[in-house]
C-alpha positions in Angstrom: 0.0 0.0 0.0 1.6 3.3 -1.1 -0.8 5.9 0.4 -0.5 6.4 4.1 -3.6 5.6 6.1 -4.8 8.3 8.5 -7.0 7.8 11.5 -10.6 8.9 10.9 -13.2 7.4 13.2 -16.3 9.5 13.9 -18.8 6.7 14.3 -19.2 3.0 15.0 -21.0 2.3 11.7 -19.5 4.4 8.9 -18.2 2.3 5.9 -15.0 0.6 7.0 -11.9 1.6 5.0 -9.2 0.0 7.1 -8.8 -2.1 10.3 -6.1 -3.7 12.4 -6.5 -7.3 13.5 -4.2 -9.9 15.0 -4.5 -13.5 13.9 -4.3 -15.7 17.0 -1.2 -17.9 17.0 1.1 -19.9 19.3 0.6 -17.4 22.2 -3.0 -18.8 22.6 -1.7 -22.4 22.9 1.0 -21.4 25.3 -1.8 -21.1 27.9 -2.4 -23.9 30.4 -5.1 -24.5 33.0 -2.5 -23.4 35.6 -1.7 -20.0 34.0 -5.0 -19.2 32.3 -6.3 -17.1 35.2 -3.1 -15.0 35.2 -3.7 -14.4 31.5 -7.2 -13.2 32.3 -8.9 -16.3 30.8 -11.4 -18.5 32.5 -10.8 -21.2 30.0 -8.2 -22.3 27.5 -8.7 -22.2 23.7 -8.0 -24.9 21.1 -6.2 -23.0 18.4 -6.9 -25.8 15.8 -10.7 -25.1 16.2 -10.5 -21.3 16.9 -8.3 -20.5 13.9 -10.7 -21.7 11.1 -13.4 -19.6 12.8 -11.1 -16.6 12.9 -10.0 -17.1 9.3 -13.6 -16.9 8.1 -14.0 -13.8 10.2 -10.9 -12.0 8.8 -11.8 -13.4 5.3 -15.0 -11.4 5.4 -13.0 -8.3 6.4 -10.5 -8.8 3.5 -13.4 -8.9 1.0 -14.6 -5.4 2.0 -11.8 -3.4 3.5 -8.1 -2.9 3.9 -6.8 -5.2 6.7 -3.5 -4.8 8.6 -2.1 -7.5 10.8 -0.4 -6.6 14.1 2.5 -9.2 13.8 3.3 -8.1 10.2 3.2 -4.5 11.2 5.5 -5.1 14.1 7.9 -7.2 12.0 8.2 -4.2 9.6 9.1 -1.6 12.2 11.5 -3.9 14.0 13.7 -3.9 10.9 14.8 -0.5 12.2 17.3 -1.1 14.9 16.5 2.3 16.6 12.8 1.5 16.8 13.7 -2.0 18.0 15.9 -0.7 20.8 13.4 1.9 21.9 10.6 -0.6 22.2 12.8 -3.1 24.1 13.8 -0.4 26.5 10.2 0.6 27.2 9.2 -3.1 27.7 12.1 -3.6 30.1 11.1 -0.6 32.0 7.5 -1.7 32.2 7.9 -5.4 33.0 9.8 -6.2 36.2 12.0 -9.1 35.1 13.3 -11.3 37.9 16.4 -12.1 35.9 18.6 -9.3 34.6 19.8 -11.2 31.5 16.3 -11.2 29.9 16.7 -7.8 28.3 20.2 -8.6 27.1 18.8 -11.8 25.5 15.9 -10.2 23.7 18.2 -7.4 22.4 20.3 -10.0 20.7 17.4 -11.4 18.7 17.0 -10.3 15.0 14.2 -7.8 14.6 11.7 -10.0 12.7 12.2 -12.9 15.1 11.9 -10.7 18.1 8.6 -9.3 16.7 7.1 -12.8 16.9 8.6 -13.5 20.3 7.2 -10.3 21.8 3.7 -11.7 21.1 4.3 -15.4 21.4 6.6 -15.3 24.4 10.3 -15.8 25.0 11.3 -19.1 26.7 13.4 -19.0 29.7 16.9 -20.3 29.1 17.7 -22.9 31.8 21.3 -21.9 32.0 21.7 -21.7 35.8 20.3 -23.5 38.8 17.7 -20.9 39.7 16.2 -21.0 36.1 16.5 -24.8 36.0 14.4 -25.1 39.2 11.9 -22.4 38.1 8.5 -23.9 37.0 7.9 -21.0 34.6 8.4 -21.8 31.0 8.8 -18.1 29.8 10.9 -15.2 30.9 8.8 -13.0 28.7 5.2 -14.2 28.9 3.0 -14.7 25.8 0.1 -12.3 25.0 -2.9 -14.5 24.5 -5.3 -11.6 24.7 -3.8 -9.7 21.8 -6.2 -11.0 19.1 -8.7 -8.7 20.9 -7.0 -5.7 19.3 -9.8 -3.4 20.3 -8.5 -3.0 23.9 -4.9 -1.8 23.7 -5.7 1.2 21.5 -8.8 2.9 20.1 -9.5 5.6 17.5 -11.2 8.9 18.3 -11.6 11.3 15.5 -8.2 11.6 13.9 -6.2 10.3 16.9 -5.0 6.9 17.9 -5.6 6.7 21.7 -3.3 4.5 23.6 -5.0 2.6 26.4 -3.9 2.2 30.0 -4.8 -1.4 30.7 -6.4 -2.3 34.0 -4.2 -5.5 34.3 -0.5 -5.2 33.9 -0.2 -8.5 32.0 -1.6 -6.6 29.0 0.7 -3.5 29.2 3.0 -4.8 26.4 0.1 -4.7 24.0 -0.2 -1.0 24.4 3.5 -0.5 23.9 3.5 -2.5 20.7 0.4 -0.6 19.3 2.0 2.8 20.1 5.2 1.8 18.4 3.3 0.7 15.3 1.4 3.9 15.0 4.4 6.1 15.6 6.8 4.3 13.3 5.1 2.3 10.6 5.3 4.0 7.2 1.8 2.9 6.3 0.2 5.2 8.9 -0.1 8.9 9.2 -1.3 9.1 12.8 -1.4 11.3 15.8 -1.1 9.3 19.0 -2.1 10.2 22.5 -2.1 8.4 25.8 -4.8 10.2 27.7 -3.8 8.7 31.1 -0.2 9.8 30.7 -1.2 13.3 29.6 -4.1 14.0 31.9 -4.2 11.7 35.0 -2.5 12.7 38.2 -4.2 10.1 40.5 -2.3 7.0 39.5 -5.6 5.2 39.5 -6.7 5.6 35.9 -7.3 2.9 33.4 -9.2 2.8 30.1 -9.6 0.1 27.5 -10.9 0.3 24.0 -13.8 -2.1 24.5 -15.4 0.5 26.8 -15.2 3.3 24.3 -17.9 3.6 21.5 -17.9 6.6 19.1 -21.6 7.2 18.6 -21.3 10.4 16.5 -18.7 13.1 16.0 -20.0 14.8 19.1 -21.0 11.8 21.2 -18.8 9.2 23.0 -20.1 6.3 25.0 -17.9 4.9 27.8 -18.4 2.0 30.1 -17.2 2.3 33.7 -16.5 -1.1 35.2 -13.7 -3.5 36.0 -11.4 -2.3 33.2 -12.1 1.4 32.9 -12.1 3.5 36.0 -13.8 6.9 36.7 -10.3 8.4 36.7 -9.7 7.0 33.2 -12.9 8.6 32.0 -11.9 11.8 33.7 -8.8 11.8 31.5 -10.9 11.5 28.4 -13.0 14.4 29.7 -9.8 16.5 29.9 -8.9 15.5 26.4 -12.4 16.3 25.1 -12.0 19.8 26.6 -9.3 20.4 24.0 -11.8 19.7 21.1 -13.9 22.3 19.3 -17.7 22.6 19.8 -20.0 21.0 22.3 -19.2 17.4 23.0 -21.2 14.7 24.9 -19.9 11.8 27.0 -22.4 9.2 28.1 -21.1 7.0 30.8 -22.7 3.6 31.6 -21.8 1.9 34.9 -21.2 -1.8 34.5 -21.3 -4.7 37.0 -17.9 -6.0 38.1 -19.2 -9.5 37.8 -19.8 -11.7 35.9 -16.8 -11.4 33.7 -19.0 -11.2 30.6 -19.5 -7.5 31.5 -15.8 -6.8 31.1 -16.5 -3.9 28.6 -19.5 -1.8 27.5 -19.4 -3.4 24.0 -20.4 -6.7 25.6 -23.7 -5.1 26.4 -24.3 -2.5 23.8 -23.2 -2.1 20.1 -24.4 0.0 17.1 -26.0 -1.8 14.2 -27.3 0.9 11.9 -28.2 4.6 11.9 -31.4 3.7 13.8 -30.7 0.4 15.5 -28.5 -0.9 18.3 -27.9 -4.3 20.0 -28.5 -4.3 23.7 -28.4 -6.6 26.7 -31.8 -5.5 28.0 -31.5 -6.4 31.7 -28.6 -4.0 32.1 -29.2 -1.3 29.5 -33.0 -0.8 30.1 -33.9 -2.5 33.3 -31.0 -2.0 35.7 -31.6 0.3 38.6 -28.3 0.0 40.5 -26.0 1.0 37.5 -26.1 4.6 36.6 -26.2 6.3 33.2 -24.5 9.7 33.3 -24.6 12.4 30.6 -21.6 14.8 30.7 -21.6 17.8 28.4 -18.3 19.5 27.6 -18.5 23.0 26.1 -15.2 24.7 25.3 -12.7 23.9 28.0 -15.1 23.1 30.8 -17.8 20.6 31.9 -21.0 22.5 31.3 -23.2 19.9 32.9 -23.2 16.4 34.4 -26.4 14.6 35.1 -28.0 11.2 35.5 -30.1 9.8 32.6 -32.6 7.0 32.7 -30.6 4.9 30.3 -28.3 5.1 27.2 -31.2 5.2 24.7 -32.9 8.1 26.5 -29.6 10.0 26.6 -29.0 9.4 22.9 -32.6 10.4 22.1 -32.1 13.7 23.8 -29.2 14.3 21.4 -31.2 13.5 18.3 -30.2 9.8 18.0 -33.4 7.7 18.2 -32.3 4.1 18.2 -34.5 1.0 18.1 -33.1 -1.6 20.4 -32.6 -5.2 19.2 -32.4 -7.6 22.2 -29.5 -9.9 22.7 -31.0 -13.4 23.2 -34.4 -12.2 22.0 -37.1 -10.6 24.2 -38.9 -13.6 25.8 -36.6 -15.2 28.4 -34.1 -13.5 30.7 -32.1 -16.7 31.0 -31.6 -16.9 27.3 -30.5 -13.3 27.2 -28.0 -14.0 29.9 -26.6 -17.1 28.2 -26.2 -15.4 24.9 -24.7 -12.2 26.4 -22.2 -14.5 28.1 -21.3 -15.8 24.7 -20.6 -12.3 23.3 -24.1 -12.1 21.8 -24.3 -8.3 22.1 -20.9 -7.8 20.6 -21.3 -6.9 16.9 -19.0 -5.1 14.5 -20.3 -2.9 11.7 -18.8 -3.0 8.2 -21.1 -0.2 7.2 -24.5 1.1 8.3 -26.9 -1.9 8.6 -24.2 -4.5 7.7 -22.6 -6.2 10.7 -20.8 -9.3 11.8 -21.1 -11.4 14.9 -21.3 -14.9 16.3 -23.9 -17.3 14.7 -23.9 -19.5 17.8 -26.2 -17.0 19.5 -29.2 -18.3 17.6 -31.9 -16.3 19.5 -30.0 -13.1 18.9 -29.6 -13.8 15.2 -33.2 -14.6 14.9 -34.1 -11.4 16.6 -31.9 -9.5 14.1 -33.7 -11.3 11.3 -37.0 -10.1 12.7 -35.7 -6.6 12.6 -34.9 -6.8 8.9 -31.3 -8.2 8.8 -30.7 -10.9 6.2 -28.6 -13.7 7.7 -25.5 -14.6 5.8 -22.7 -17.0 6.8 -19.1 -15.8 6.7 -18.2 -19.0 4.9 -20.6 -18.1 2.0 -19.1 -14.6 1.8 -15.5 -15.9 1.8 -16.3 -18.6 -0.8 -18.0 -16.0 -3.1 -21.5 -17.7 -2.8 -23.0 -14.5 -1.4 -22.1 -10.9 -1.8 -22.8 -8.4 1.0 -23.2 -5.6 -1.5 -26.4 -7.3 -2.7 -28.2 -6.6 0.6 -29.5 -3.5 2.2 -29.2 -4.9 5.7 -27.4 -8.0 6.7 -25.8 -9.8 9.6 -22.8 -12.0 8.7 -22.4 -14.9 11.1 -19.2 -16.6 12.1 -19.5 -19.8 14.2 -17.5 -18.6 17.2 -18.0 -21.8 19.1 -14.3 -21.7 20.2 -13.5 -18.0 19.7 -16.3 -16.9 22.1 -14.6 -18.9 24.9 -11.9 -16.2 24.9 -14.4 -13.7 26.2 -15.0 -11.4 23.3 -16.7 -11.0 19.9 -16.3 -9.4 16.5 -16.0 -5.9 17.8 -13.3 -7.0 20.3 -11.3 -8.5 17.5 -11.0 -5.3 15.5 -9.3 -2.0 15.8 -10.8 0.3 13.1 -8.5 2.9 11.7 -10.6 4.7 9.1 -14.3 4.9 8.3 -16.4 7.0 6.0 -18.5 9.8 7.4 -22.1 8.8 8.1 -24.8 11.0 6.5 -27.1 11.1 9.5 
């Protein structure tokens, strides 16, 4: 690709022009039942089953948009020794290695090889008694969460925002994404770490799965286990630097169960006038607040509670019809399908989205709201063409992928979308 790609994300649904993904690899199979919890998993994935599902997913993306892959981007920039040394230094400062020779060892690796190792893990060399007796296999742990590229960075307007992860085991993901945006020749990008720039409390965290760009002037943010109020405050400070009146709608999330990890596990945009919701939280919850913050100029003009996200959006001229995750008949079905990332959809353009087909009641409900159901396999094989439909939901099986705790939106980091004609 010759032309540089610039960040341009002013909605969740504008026609997708470019996206960053990471194909899951050996780092996923480097998990064991013993270390899965440390890696933030409640289960371990079978890559042989997950990979065909993922390949159908990314195959659909490649049919309709420009797709960048994290490992390939990282390999490219690591050819530059200056970039390589800078990234190693930042990783060594961030991760507290028990053994001093770890940094020396990874510095000695060729750039392209090191790019893979930074994601897949560096095995501990059993060259002394302490290492020999250590039960750990890796001196630099694998990053099994990295195929959820949404979390480590997210796009707002023309800026790549670098996240501050709530769990330190994912910090390296943010360092890698920041290095890619700063140094890869394919990108023309302004980067910003809102926590570094605006937080003074030391308590701030924010992850991309909690940030949804509703419109140029409306941001939705989830406050829960992964994004703190201090993290949202840092976004408020950044928004104060923007022109015009801006709105931030904050939705409190339960800390448990783990399926509520991010806002996009309970709410995603489907079209100009439709959204997917987990109804028990978004419409029926009474203990979890929805707060509307208005920023005008360089100050917070108002901060007030709203009944729910839909009411807050309606007050700003976005009247959305909700589609219920799990259908609208049985709460237990809603809960089961939300657990399986049933509310987590990713838009290729207005009214054309992709998600897990295993959530059969959710898919049926979407069909009832006018979405033609198409399998990813048919798209990839050329049997069906998404351009032939006005509204469609493309389904990937997701039987194994969903066990990782995320869906189609989680597995994408959009870089550029067309403007939506509201």
